[in-house]
C-alpha positions as CSV (number, residue, x, y, z in Angstrom):
1,M,119.7,116.4,86.1
2,I,118.3,116.4,89.6
3,I,115.6,119.1,89.9
4,I,115.6,121.1,93.1
5,K,112.1,122.2,94.2
6,S,111.1,125.5,95.8
7,R,109.1,125.6,99.0
8,R,106.0,126.5,96.9
9,E,106.6,123.5,94.6
10,I,107.0,121.2,97.6
11,E,103.7,122.4,99.1
12,A,102.0,121.8,95.7
13,M,103.4,118.3,95.8
14,R,102.1,117.9,99.3
15,E,98.6,118.7,98.1
16,A,98.9,116.0,95.4
17,G,100.3,113.7,98.0
18,R,97.3,114.2,100.3
19,V,95.0,113.1,97.5
20,A,97.1,110.0,96.8
21,A,96.9,109.2,100.5
22,G,93.1,109.6,100.4
23,V,92.9,107.2,97.5
24,L,94.9,104.6,99.3
25,Q,92.7,105.0,102.3
26,A,89.5,104.6,100.3
27,V,90.8,101.6,98.4
28,G,92.1,99.9,101.5
29,E,88.7,100.3,103.2
30,A,87.0,98.8,100.1
31,L,89.1,95.6,100.1
32,A,87.0,92.5,100.8
33,P,86.6,88.9,99.4
34,G,84.8,88.9,96.1
35,V,85.7,92.5,95.1
36,R,87.0,92.8,91.6
37,T,90.2,94.7,91.1
38,R,88.6,96.9,88.4
39,E,86.1,98.1,91.1
40,L,89.0,99.4,93.1
41,D,90.2,101.2,90.0
42,A,86.9,102.9,89.5
43,L,86.8,104.0,93.1
44,A,90.2,105.5,92.9
45,A,89.3,107.4,89.8
46,E,86.2,108.8,91.5
47,V,88.2,109.9,94.6
48,M,90.8,111.7,92.4
49,A,88.1,113.5,90.4
50,K,86.4,114.7,93.5
51,N,89.6,116.2,94.7
52,G,90.4,118.0,91.5
53,S,93.1,115.5,90.4
54,S,93.7,112.9,87.8
55,S,95.8,109.7,87.4
56,A,99.3,110.2,86.2
57,D,99.4,106.5,85.5
58,K,96.6,106.2,83.0
59,G,98.0,106.4,79.5
60,Y,101.6,106.4,80.7
61,Q,104.2,104.7,78.6
62,M,107.6,103.6,80.0
63,S,108.9,103.4,76.4
64,P,107.6,103.7,72.8
65,S,107.4,99.9,72.7
66,T,105.2,99.4,75.8
67,P,101.4,99.9,75.6
68,P,99.9,102.8,77.4
69,Y,98.9,101.9,81.0
70,P,95.1,101.4,80.8
71,A,94.0,102.1,84.4
72,S,94.0,104.8,87.1
73,I,96.0,102.8,89.7
74,C,98.1,99.7,89.9
75,V,96.7,96.7,91.8
76,S,99.2,93.9,92.4
77,V,98.0,90.7,94.2
78,N,100.1,88.1,96.0
79,E,103.0,87.2,93.7
80,E,102.5,90.4,91.6
81,V,105.2,92.9,92.5
82,I,104.1,96.1,90.8
83,H,102.2,97.5,87.8
84,G,99.3,95.0,88.2
85,V,96.5,96.0,85.8
86,P,93.1,96.0,87.4
87,G,90.5,93.7,85.8
88,S,88.1,90.9,86.5
89,R,90.1,89.2,89.2
90,R,88.2,88.7,92.4
91,L,90.0,89.1,95.7
92,A,90.0,86.3,98.2
93,E,90.4,85.9,101.9
94,G,94.1,86.1,102.9
95,D,95.3,87.9,99.7
96,I,97.8,90.6,100.0
97,V,97.2,93.6,97.6
98,G,99.7,96.2,96.6
99,V,98.1,99.5,95.6
100,D,100.2,102.1,93.8
101,V,98.7,105.5,93.3
102,T,100.2,108.3,91.2
103,V,98.1,111.5,91.4
104,R,98.6,114.6,89.2
105,R,97.2,117.8,90.7
106,Q,97.9,121.3,89.4
107,G,100.9,120.0,87.5
108,F,102.6,118.1,90.3
109,I,102.8,114.5,91.3
110,G,102.0,112.6,94.5
111,D,103.3,109.0,94.4
112,A,102.5,106.5,97.1
113,A,102.0,102.8,97.6
114,R,100.9,100.4,100.3
115,T,100.4,96.6,100.5
116,F,97.1,95.7,102.2
117,T,95.7,92.4,103.4
118,V,92.2,91.0,102.6
119,G,91.0,89.6,105.9
120,E,93.5,87.7,108.0
121,P,96.9,87.2,106.3
122,S,99.1,84.2,106.8
123,P,102.0,84.5,109.2
124,E,104.4,84.6,106.2
125,A,102.5,87.4,104.6
126,K,102.1,89.4,107.8
127,R,105.9,89.3,108.4
128,L,106.7,90.3,104.8
129,L,104.4,93.4,105.1
130,E,105.8,94.4,108.4
131,V,109.4,94.1,107.3
132,T,108.9,95.9,104.0
133,E,107.1,98.8,105.7
134,R,109.9,99.0,108.3
135,A,112.4,99.2,105.5
136,L,110.6,102.2,104.0
137,D,110.7,104.0,107.4
138,I,114.4,103.2,107.9
139,G,115.2,104.4,104.3
140,I,113.3,107.6,104.8
141,A,115.2,108.2,108.1
142,Q,118.4,108.5,106.0
143,C,117.0,111.3,103.9
144,W,118.9,114.2,105.5
145,T,120.8,116.9,103.7
146,G,124.5,116.0,103.4
147,R,124.0,112.3,103.3
148,H,124.6,110.2,100.2
149,L,121.8,108.8,98.1
150,S,123.2,105.3,98.6
151,D,122.8,105.7,102.3
152,V,119.1,105.3,101.7
153,S,119.6,102.3,99.5
154,H,122.0,100.6,101.9
155,A,119.7,101.0,104.8
156,I,116.8,99.4,102.9
157,E,119.0,96.6,101.7
158,A,120.2,95.8,105.3
159,V,116.6,95.3,106.4
160,A,115.9,92.8,103.6
161,Q,119.1,90.9,104.2
162,E,118.4,90.6,107.9
163,A,115.0,89.2,107.2
164,G,116.2,86.9,104.4
165,Y,114.1,88.5,101.7
166,G,114.9,89.0,98.0
167,I,115.2,92.6,96.8
168,V,113.7,93.5,93.4
169,R,116.6,95.0,91.5
170,M,115.0,95.6,88.1
171,Y,112.8,98.4,89.5
172,C,113.6,101.1,92.1
173,G,112.6,104.4,93.6
174,H,113.2,107.7,91.7
175,G,113.0,111.4,91.8
176,V,109.5,112.8,91.3
177,G,108.0,116.3,90.8
178,R,106.3,117.6,87.7
179,S,107.0,114.2,86.1
180,I,106.4,110.7,87.5
181,H,110.1,109.7,87.0
182,E,112.9,112.2,87.4
183,E,116.5,111.8,88.3
184,P,118.0,110.3,90.4
185,E,117.2,106.6,90.6
186,V,116.9,105.3,94.2
187,P,117.8,101.6,94.3
188,N,116.9,99.4,97.2
189,Y,120.4,98.1,97.5
190,G,124.0,99.4,97.4
191,R,127.0,100.4,99.4
192,A,126.7,103.4,101.7
193,G,128.5,106.7,101.1
194,R,128.1,106.8,97.3
195,G,126.1,108.7,94.8
196,P,125.0,112.3,94.9
197,L,124.7,114.2,98.2
198,L,121.1,114.8,99.3
199,Q,120.2,118.5,99.1
200,S,117.3,120.5,100.5
201,G,114.6,120.7,97.8
202,M,115.2,117.2,96.4
203,T,112.0,115.1,96.2
204,L,112.2,111.3,96.1
205,A,109.9,108.4,95.8
206,V,111.3,105.9,98.2
207,E,109.8,102.4,97.5
208,P,111.2,99.1,98.8
209,M,110.0,96.0,97.0
210,F,110.7,92.7,98.9
211,N,110.0,89.1,97.9
212,V,109.7,86.1,100.2
213,G,111.8,84.2,97.6
214,T,114.5,85.6,95.2
215,G,114.5,89.1,93.8
216,D,114.0,87.8,90.3
217,V,110.9,89.1,88.4
218,V,109.2,88.7,85.0
219,V,106.8,90.9,83.1
220,D,103.5,89.5,81.9
221,R,103.6,89.2,78.1
222,R,99.8,89.5,77.8
223,D,99.4,93.0,79.2
224,G,103.0,94.2,79.0
225,W,102.8,95.6,82.5
226,T,102.2,93.3,85.4
227,V,105.5,92.4,87.1
228,R,105.5,89.0,89.0
229,T,108.1,87.2,91.1
230,R,109.8,84.6,88.9
231,D,109.4,81.9,91.6
232,G,105.8,82.7,92.5
233,S,106.6,83.9,96.0
234,L,104.7,86.7,97.7
235,S,105.9,90.3,97.2
236,A,105.2,93.5,99.1
237,H,105.6,97.2,98.1
238,F,105.5,100.4,100.2
239,E,106.2,103.9,99.0
240,H,106.1,107.5,100.1
241,T,107.1,110.7,98.3
242,V,109.7,112.4,100.5
243,A,111.1,116.0,100.4
244,I,114.6,116.6,101.6
245,T,114.6,119.7,103.8
246,D,117.0,121.5,106.2
247,E,114.7,120.3,109.0
248,G,114.9,116.7,107.9
249,P,112.8,114.4,105.6
250,Q,109.2,115.3,105.1
251,R,106.7,112.7,103.9
252,L,104.5,114.4,101.3
253,T,102.0,111.6,100.8
254,L,100.3,111.6,104.2
255,P,96.6,112.2,104.7
């Protein structure tokens, strides 16, 4: 069931989203060669606590068979797509780093992600980030009342196809609100004009994930969480929480 939010609830989500945006900003500014990913996680937890919030990721389980997620944010480096577990890995010049932040504040979720660069990226990495972020913008531009959910998916897919990138199909965007994952799913591919009509009060996490190679991914068996490209190619991930309103789409995860 798709949960329609009131204006009050959307404003509460916006407050959570502002914290998530602040975490992304702080982590992005801390990126440098030699920094360990667990240091980024500690910084994120500190920013959340200072803003009366907590991580909705920490302790989260996708299913009873998966281990609880052990960190406050997801940090995915280079070929890691999403759900990278922070640890002892040191960042290096030229790395690309996907940071996914899910904040809980006063019972509501703010979910956002951005892929950063450590120093100067390669031309290949720079293009990947630019195209994936543009796909996010184009997908959000479809989030108007009366349009179909698959219009968002189709717009994102078209950007990937034009650039020659693989689309991750195993994971996708989703509804969000009091829970991290609500209905509906928001795939990054599909034919236009299908699925539910977008209504005022719907809140969606729109999050394209593009790979330089194929869209195939594998999950790390050691930690049960980190998702990598099967072919070892670079991957990028961008995300905003978006409210559908009569006045048009509103990004709730802005500073």
